[in-house]
FIKOLZA-1660 file (N, C-alpha, C; in steps of 0.1 Angstrom, whole numbers, plus 5000, padded with zeros to 4 digits):
% residues 166
   i   px   py   pz ch aa at
   1 6025 5513 0700  A  D  N
   1 6024 5520 0689  A  D CA
   1 6017 5511 0678  A  D  C
   2 6015 5516 0665  A  M  N
   2 6009 5509 0655  A  M CA
   2 6016 5495 0649  A  M  C
   3 6026 5498 0654  A  E  N
   3 6038 5487 0647  A  E CA
   3 6041 5476 0658  A  E  C
   4 6034 5477 0670  A  G  N
   4 6035 5469 0681  A  G CA
   4 6048 5470 0692  A  G  C
   5 6054 5483 0689  A  N  N
   5 6062 5487 0699  A  N CA
   5 6054 5492 0713  A  N  C
   6 6060 5487 0724  A  G  N
   6 6054 5491 0736  A  G CA
   6 6063 5504 0742  A  G  C
   7 6056 5515 0749  A  V  N
   7 6063 5524 0755  A  V CA
   7 6061 5525 0771  A  V  C
   8 6070 5525 0777  A  E  N
   8 6069 5525 0793  A  E CA
   8 6073 5539 0797  A  E  C
   9 6065 5545 0805  A  L  N
   9 6069 5558 0810  A  L CA
   9 6071 5557 0825  A  L  C
  10 6083 5562 0831  A  Y  N
  10 6086 5562 0843  A  Y CA
  10 6093 5571 0847  A  Y  C
  11 6093 5575 0860  A  W  N
  11 6100 5584 0867  A  W CA
  11 6112 5576 0874  A  W  C
  12 6126 5581 0872  A  D  N
  12 6137 5574 0877  A  D CA
  12 6140 5580 0891  A  D  C
  13 6140 5573 0900  A  R  N
  13 6147 5578 0913  A  R CA
  13 6161 5579 0913  A  R  C
  14 6166 5587 0924  A  P  N
  14 6181 5589 0926  A  P CA
  14 6186 5576 0929  A  P  C
  15 6198 5572 0921  A  R  N
  15 6204 5561 0925  A  R CA
  15 6207 5557 0940  A  R  C
  16 6206 5564 0951  A  E  N
  16 6209 5566 0964  A  E CA
  16 6196 5560 0971  A  E  C
  17 6185 5558 0965  A  V  N
  17 6173 5552 0970  A  V CA
  17 6169 5540 0961  A  V  C
  18 6176 5535 0954  A  W  N
  18 6175 5524 0944  A  W CA
  18 6172 5512 0957  A  W  C
  19 6163 5502 0953  A  P  N
  19 6163 5492 0962  A  P CA
  19 6174 5481 0961  A  P  C
  20 6180 5474 0970  A  H  N
  20 6187 5465 0969  A  H CA
  20 6181 5452 0976  A  H  C
  21 6187 5439 0970  A  E  N
  21 6184 5428 0979  A  E CA
  21 6195 5426 0989  A  E  C
  22 6192 5419 1001  A  P  N
  22 6201 5418 1012  A  P CA
  22 6216 5415 1008  A  P  C
  23 6217 5408 0996  A  D  N
  23 6232 5404 0992  A  D CA
  23 6240 5415 0983  A  D  C
  24 6231 5426 0982  A  G  N
  24 6236 5440 0976  A  G CA
  24 6232 5438 0962  A  G  C
  25 6228 5431 0956  A  R  N
  25 6222 5431 0942  A  R CA
  25 6210 5441 0941  A  R  C
  26 6208 5448 0929  A  L  N
  26 6199 5455 0928  A  L CA
  26 6184 5448 0929  A  L  C
  27 6175 5454 0934  A  S  N
  27 6162 5446 0932  A  S CA
  27 6155 5453 0923  A  S  C
  28 6147 5446 0912  A  M  N
  28 6140 5450 0902  A  M CA
  28 6126 5445 0905  A  M  C
  29 6114 5454 0904  A  Y  N
  29 6102 5450 0905  A  Y CA
  29 6094 5460 0897  A  Y  C
  30 6083 5456 0895  A  T  N
  30 6072 5467 0888  A  T CA
  30 6058 5467 0899  A  T  C
  31 6055 5478 0902  A  I  N
  31 6044 5480 0911  A  I CA
  31 6032 5487 0903  A  I  C
  32 6021 5486 0907  A  P  N
  32 6010 5493 0900  A  P CA
  32 6011 5509 0901  A  P  C
  33 6006 5515 0890  A  L  N
  33 6007 5530 0890  A  L CA
  33 5995 5533 0899  A  L  C
  34 5998 5545 0909  A  D  N
  34 5988 5551 0918  A  D CA
  34 5981 5560 0908  A  D  C
  35 5971 5559 0900  A  V  N
  35 5966 5569 0891  A  V CA
  35 5961 5580 0900  A  V  C
  36 5950 5575 0907  A  P  N
  36 5943 5588 0917  A  P CA
  36 5955 5596 0923  A  P  C
  37 5965 5591 0929  A  G  N
  37 5976 5599 0935  A  G CA
  37 5983 5604 0924  A  G  C
  38 5986 5601 0911  A  L  N
  38 5992 5609 0902  A  L CA
  38 5983 5621 0899  A  L  C
  39 5971 5620 0896  A  L  N
  39 5961 5628 0893  A  L CA
  39 5960 5640 0902  A  L  C
  40 5963 5637 0915  A  E  N
  40 5961 5649 0925  A  E CA
  40 5975 5658 0927  A  E  C
  41 5985 5652 0918  A  L  N
  41 5997 5660 0918  A  L CA
  41 5996 5674 0911  A  L  C
  42 6002 5684 0915  A  P  N
  42 6001 5696 0910  A  P CA
  42 6008 5696 0893  A  P  C
  43 6001 5703 0886  A  E  N
  43 6006 5702 0873  A  E CA
  43 6018 5712 0871  A  E  C
  44 6029 5708 0865  A  V  N
  44 6040 5714 0865  A  V CA
  44 6046 5715 0849  A  V  C
  45 6052 5724 0843  A  E  N
  45 6056 5726 0831  A  E CA
  45 6067 5716 0829  A  E  C
  46 6068 5706 0819  A  P  N
  46 6077 5697 0816  A  P CA
  46 6090 5703 0812  A  P  C
  47 6103 5697 0817  A  D  N
  47 6115 5704 0813  A  D CA
  47 6121 5693 0804  A  D  C
  48 6120 5698 0792  A  P  N
  48 6125 5687 0781  A  P CA
  48 6141 5684 0784  A  P  C
  49 6149 5690 0790  A  S  N
  49 6160 5686 0793  A  S CA
  49 6164 5675 0803  A  S  C
  50 6153 5671 0809  A  R  N
  50 6152 5660 0818  A  R CA
  50 6146 5649 0814  A  R  C
  51 6141 5649 0801  A  V  N
  51 6134 5638 0796  A  V CA
  51 6143 5629 0788  A  V  C
  52 6144 5616 0789  A  D  N
  52 6153 5610 0780  A  D CA
  52 6147 5597 0777  A  D  C
  53 6153 5587 0769  A  I  N
  53 6150 5575 0768  A  I CA
  53 6160 5567 0775  A  I  C
  54 6156 5562 0787  A  G  N
  54 6165 5556 0799  A  G CA
  54 6169 5540 0794  A  G  C
  55 6160 5532 0788  A  H  N
  55 6161 5520 0785  A  H CA
  55 6152 5514 0774  A  H  C
  56 6159 5503 0770  A  V  N
  56 6148 5496 0760  A  V CA
  56 6146 5482 0763  A  V  C
  57 6135 5476 0762  A  H  N
  57 6130 5461 0764  A  H CA
  57 6130 5455 0751  A  H  C
  58 6137 5444 0750  A  L  N
  58 6136 5436 0738  A  L CA
  58 6128 5423 0739  A  L  C
  59 6124 5418 0731  A  K  N
  59 6117 5404 0730  A  K CA
  59 6128 5395 0723  A  K  C
  60 6134 5387 0731  A  V  N
  60 6143 5378 0724  A  V CA
  60 6136 5364 0724  A  V  C
  61 6142 5356 0716  A  S  N
  61 6138 5340 0717  A  S CA
  61 6145 5331 0729  A  S  C
  62 6157 5338 0733  A  D  N
  62 6165 5327 0739  A  D CA
  62 6175 5336 0751  A  D  C
  63 6171 5336 0762  A  I  N
  63 6178 5347 0771  A  I CA
  63 6193 5342 0774  A  I  C
  64 6196 5327 0773  A  A  N
  64 6207 5321 0774  A  A CA
  64 6218 5324 0763  A  A  C
  65 6211 5326 0750  A  R  N
  65 6218 5331 0738  A  R CA
  65 6221 5346 0738  A  R  C
  66 6209 5354 0741  A  S  N
  66 6211 5369 0741  A  S CA
  66 6220 5376 0751  A  S  C
  67 6218 5371 0764  A  L  N
  67 6226 5375 0774  A  L CA
  67 6241 5377 0772  A  L  C
  68 6248 5364 0771  A  P  N
  68 6260 5366 0765  A  P CA
  68 6265 5375 0755  A  P  C
  69 6256 5377 0745  A  F  N
  69 6259 5384 0733  A  F CA
  69 6257 5403 0739  A  F  C
  70 6251 5406 0746  A  Y  N
  70 6249 5420 0752  A  Y CA
  70 6258 5420 0761  A  Y  C
  71 6261 5410 0772  A  R  N
  71 6270 5412 0783  A  R CA
  71 6286 5413 0776  A  R  C
  72 6290 5401 0769  A  D  N
  72 6304 5399 0765  A  D CA
  72 6307 5405 0754  A  D  C
  73 6300 5405 0743  A  L  N
  73 6303 5413 0731  A  L CA
  73 6300 5427 0730  A  L  C
  74 6289 5432 0737  A  L  N
  74 6289 5444 0736  A  L CA
  74 6292 5453 0750  A  L  C
  75 6296 5444 0758  A  G  N
  75 6304 5448 0771  A  G CA
  75 6295 5456 0781  A  G  C
  76 6283 5453 0781  A  L  N
  76 6272 5457 0793  A  L CA
  76 6272 5449 0804  A  L  C
  77 6269 5455 0818  A  D  N
  77 6269 5448 0828  A  D CA
  77 6258 5442 0830  A  D  C
  78 6259 5430 0834  A  E  N
  78 6246 5422 0839  A  E CA
  78 6242 5426 0854  A  E  C
  79 6230 5431 0853  A  Q  N
  79 6224 5436 0865  A  Q CA
  79 6214 5428 0875  A  Q  C
  80 6204 5421 0867  A  V  N
  80 6195 5412 0872  A  V CA
  80 6193 5402 0860  A  V  C
  81 6195 5388 0864  A  S  N
  81 6188 5377 0853  A  S CA
  81 6178 5370 0863  A  S  C
  82 6167 5369 0857  A  W  N
  82 6156 5360 0864  A  W CA
  82 6153 5347 0857  A  W  C
  83 6162 5343 0846  A  G  N
  83 6161 5330 0838  A  G CA
  83 6151 5333 0825  A  G  C
  84 6140 5342 0829  A  E  N
  84 6131 5345 0816  A  E CA
  84 6134 5361 0810  A  E  C
  85 6142 5366 0819  A  A  N
  85 6143 5381 0818  A  A CA
  85 6158 5384 0823  A  A  C
  86 6165 5394 0816  A  A  N
  86 6177 5400 0820  A  A CA
  86 6177 5412 0818  A  A  C
  87 6185 5420 0827  A  F  N
  87 6186 5436 0827  A  F CA
  87 6201 5439 0827  A  F  C
  88 6206 5447 0817  A  L  N
  88 6220 5452 0818  A  L CA
  88 6222 5463 0815  A  L  C
  89 6234 5470 0818  A  S  N
  89 6235 5483 0817  A  S CA
  89 6250 5488 0816  A  S  C
  90 6255 5503 0816  A  A  N
  90 6265 5507 0816  A  A CA
  90 6266 5517 0828  A  A  C
  91 6280 5519 0833  A  G  N
  91 6279 5528 0844  A  G CA
  91 6273 5528 0856  A  G  C
  92 6267 5515 0861  A  G  N
  92 6260 5512 0871  A  G CA
  92 6248 5515 0871  A  G  C
  93 6240 5519 0860  A  Y  N
  93 6225 5524 0859  A  Y CA
  93 6219 5509 0863  A  Y  C
  94 6204 5511 0866  A  H  N
  94 6197 5498 0870  A  H CA
  94 6197 5490 0855  A  H  C
  95 6193 5495 0844  A  H  N
  95 6193 5490 0834  A  H CA
  95 6190 5498 0820  A  H  C
  96 6199 5496 0809  A  H  N
  96 6198 5503 0798  A  H CA
  96 6191 5494 0789  A  H  C
  97 6194 5482 0788  A  V  N
  97 6186 5471 0780  A  V CA
  97 6181 5460 0788  A  V  C
  98 6167 5459 0788  A  G  N
  98 6160 5447 0792  A  G CA
  98 6157 5439 0782  A  G  C
  99 6157 5425 0783  A  M  N
  99 6154 5413 0773  A  M CA
  99 6144 5404 0782  A  M  C
 100 6135 5399 0774  A  N  N
 100 6126 5389 0781  A  N CA
 100 6120 5380 0770  A  N  C
 101 6117 5364 0772  A  V  N
 101 6111 5357 0764  A  V CA
 101 6097 5355 0768  A  V  C
 102 6089 5365 0775  A  W  N
 102 6076 5360 0780  A  W CA
 102 6066 5359 0768  A  W  C
 103 6069 5367 0756  A  E  N
 103 6061 5365 0744  A  E CA
 103 6069 5358 0733  A  E  C
 104 6080 5357 0735  A  S  N
 104 6089 5353 0722  A  S CA
 104 6098 5341 0723  A  S  C
 105 6094 5332 0736  A  R  N
 105 6106 5323 0737  A  R CA
 105 6106 5312 0722  A  R  C
 106 6117 5310 0716  A  G  N
 106 6117 5303 0706  A  G CA
 106 6115 5307 0693  A  G  C
 107 6108 5319 0693  A  A  N
 107 6103 5325 0680  A  A CA
 107 6115 5327 0671  A  A  C
 108 6110 5327 0658  A  P  N
 108 6121 5331 0647  A  P CA
 108 6123 5344 0646  A  P  C
 109 6131 5348 0640  A  P  N
 109 6133 5365 0637  A  P CA
 109 6119 5369 0630  A  P  C
 110 6115 5382 0630  A  P  N
 110 6107 5385 0620  A  P CA
 110 6109 5386 0605  A  P  C
 111 6103 5386 0595  A  P  N
 111 6109 5386 0583  A  P CA
 111 6116 5400 0581  A  P  C
 112 6123 5401 0572  A  E  N
 112 6131 5413 0568  A  E CA
 112 6117 5424 0563  A  E  C
 113 6118 5436 0568  A  G  N
 113 6108 5445 0564  A  G CA
 113 6097 5447 0571  A  G  C
 114 6096 5436 0583  A  A  N
 114 6083 5437 0590  A  A CA
 114 6083 5448 0599  A  A  C
 115 6070 5450 0605  A  A  N
 115 6067 5463 0611  A  A CA
 115 6075 5460 0625  A  A  C
 116 6080 5470 0632  A  G  N
 116 6084 5469 0646  A  G CA
 116 6097 5479 0646  A  G  C
 117 6104 5476 0658  A  L  N
 117 6116 5481 0660  A  L CA
 117 6125 5483 0649  A  L  C
 118 6130 5496 0646  A  G  N
 118 6137 5499 0634  A  G CA
 118 6150 5500 0638  A  G  C
 119 6157 5503 0650  A  E  N
 119 6170 5502 0652  A  E CA
 119 6171 5506 0665  A  E  C
 120 6183 5500 0674  A  V  N
 120 6184 5505 0689  A  V CA
 120 6200 5509 0685  A  V  C
 121 6202 5522 0692  A  E  N
 121 6216 5527 0691  A  E CA
 121 6221 5528 0704  A  E  C
 122 6231 5525 0705  A  I  N
 122 6238 5525 0721  A  I CA
 122 6251 5534 0719  A  I  C
 123 6251 5545 0727  A  A  N
 123 6259 5556 0727  A  A CA
 123 6274 5549 0736  A  A  C
 124 6282 5550 0730  A  V  N
 124 6296 5548 0739  A  V CA
 124 6304 5561 0740  A  V  C
 125 6314 5562 0746  A  P  N
 125 6321 5574 0750  A  P CA
 125 6328 5578 0740  A  P  C
 126 6335 5571 0730  A  D  N
 126 6342 5577 0720  A  D CA
 126 6343 5566 0707  A  D  C
 127 6351 5569 0699  A  A  N
 127 6353 5561 0685  A  A CA
 127 6363 5550 0690  A  A  C
 128 6372 5551 0700  A  A  N
 128 6379 5539 0705  A  A CA
 128 6371 5528 0710  A  A  C
 129 6359 5531 0717  A  A  N
 129 6351 5524 0724  A  A CA
 129 6343 5516 0712  A  A  C
 130 6340 5523 0701  A  V  N
 130 6332 5516 0691  A  V CA
 130 6340 5506 0684  A  V  C
 131 6354 5509 0684  A  D  N
 131 6363 5497 0678  A  D CA
 131 6366 5488 0686  A  D  C
 132 6365 5489 0699  A  A  N
 132 6366 5477 0708  A  A CA
 132 6354 5468 0708  A  A  C
 133 6343 5473 0707  A  V  N
 133 6330 5464 0703  A  V CA
 133 6332 5459 0690  A  V  C
 134 6336 5464 0680  A  A  N
 134 6337 5459 0667  A  A CA
 134 6346 5448 0666  A  A  C
 135 6358 5449 0677  A  Q  N
 135 6367 5438 0676  A  Q CA
 135 6361 5425 0681  A  Q  C
 136 6353 5429 0692  A  R  N
 136 6348 5416 0698  A  R CA
 136 6336 5409 0691  A  R  C
 137 6331 5418 0684  A  L  N
 137 6320 5410 0676  A  L CA
 137 6326 5404 0664  A  L  C
 138 6335 5409 0656  A  E  N
 138 6342 5403 0646  A  E CA
 138 6348 5390 0650  A  E  C
 139 6357 5390 0662  A  A  N
 139 6362 5379 0667  A  A CA
 139 6350 5369 0669  A  A  C
 140 6339 5373 0673  A  A  N
 140 6329 5361 0674  A  A CA
 140 6321 5357 0661  A  A  C
 141 6324 5365 0650  A  G  N
 141 6319 5361 0638  A  G CA
 141 6305 5369 0635  A  G  C
 142 6304 5379 0641  A  V  N
 142 6292 5388 0639  A  V CA
 142 6293 5398 0625  A  V  C
 143 6287 5397 0618  A  E  N
 143 6290 5406 0604  A  E CA
 143 6284 5419 0609  A  E  C
 144 6295 5430 0608  A  T  N
 144 6292 5443 0609  A  T CA
 144 6297 5452 0598  A  T  C
 145 6291 5466 0597  A  S  N
 145 6297 5475 0589  A  S CA
 145 6295 5488 0596  A  S  C
 146 6300 5497 0587  A  R  N
 146 6303 5510 0594  A  R CA
 146 6294 5520 0585  A  R  C
 147 6288 5532 0592  A  E  N
 147 6282 5541 0582  A  E CA
 147 6285 5555 0591  A  E  C
 148 6290 5563 0588  A  D  N
 148 6290 5576 0595  A  D CA
 148 6298 5576 0610  A  D  C
 149 6307 5565 0610  A  G  N
 149 6312 5566 0623  A  G CA
 149 6305 5556 0632  A  G  C
 150 6294 5550 0629  A  R  N
 150 6285 5542 0636  A  R CA
 150 6289 5528 0630  A  R  C
 151 6289 5518 0642  A  L  N
 151 6290 5505 0639  A  L CA
 151 6277 5498 0639  A  L  C
 152 6271 5490 0626  A  L  N
 152 6258 5484 0624  A  L CA
 152 6261 5470 0624  A  L  C
 153 6251 5462 0630  A  F  N
 153 6251 5450 0631  A  F CA
 153 6238 5445 0637  A  F  C
 154 6235 5431 0637  A  R  N
 154 6223 5427 0644  A  R CA
 154 6227 5416 0655  A  R  C
 155 6217 5416 0666  A  D  N
 155 6218 5404 0677  A  D CA
 155 6213 5391 0672  A  D  C
 156 6214 5382 0681  A  P  N
 156 6210 5369 0677  A  P CA
 156 6197 5367 0672  A  P  C
 157 6189 5377 0673  A  D  N
 157 6175 5374 0669  A  D CA
 157 6172 5385 0658  A  D  C
 158 6183 5390 0651  A  R  N
 158 6182 5398 0640  A  R CA
 158 6180 5412 0644  A  R  C
 159 6177 5417 0655  A  I  N
 159 6174 5428 0659  A  I CA
 159 6185 5440 0655  A  I  C
 160 6182 5449 0648  A  P  N
 160 6191 5458 0643  A  P CA
 160 6196 5466 0653  A  P  C
 161 6211 5468 0654  A  L  N
 161 6218 5476 0665  A  L CA
 161 6229 5483 0657  A  L  C
 162 6231 5496 0665  A  A  N
 162 6243 5504 0661  A  A CA
 162 6249 5507 0675  A  A  C
 163 6261 5509 0673  A  V  N
 163 6271 5514 0685  A  V CA
 163 6277 5528 0679  A  V  C
 164 6276 5539 0686  A  A  N
 164 6281 5551 0679  A  A CA
 164 6288 5559 0692  A  A  C
 165 6296 5567 0689  A  P  N
 165 6303 5577 0700  A  P CA
 165 6293 5586 0701  A  P  C
 166 6293 5588 0717  A  A  N
 166 6281 5599 0721  A  A CA
 166 6285 5613 0717  A  A  C
% end
């Protein structure tokens, strides 16, 4: 978009056909879009109830610093880590948060008010789950605040985050 945020459109296959490595880990890859094949598909009326934001990719400056933040403090499960990228999720999903340093290794946080991502909200089951995240963040010295039942804070790259009950 005009603020430099990218949008990835994808169709998520059913979990039972997700590819796995021989050791059982989830296999992550990107393949080129078959545009001619896509254009040959019959036109269908979209079902808005089946469209969702499945994941977000973040440009971080240091995977070794960001990975434990999202894994240990926010409580997401590490699915795949390639050194320059990591993918985390909840509930066994392939990834809800992807992060990489491909264009941002060692970069400082953007200045306050800069164009770009406004906020990432992570939905958790209930207020008790919000409180559990708050306790881990505060024990780690992360500054937090609350607004309308949402927990507000920033990650190590100053990306604004919120945790809220679903």
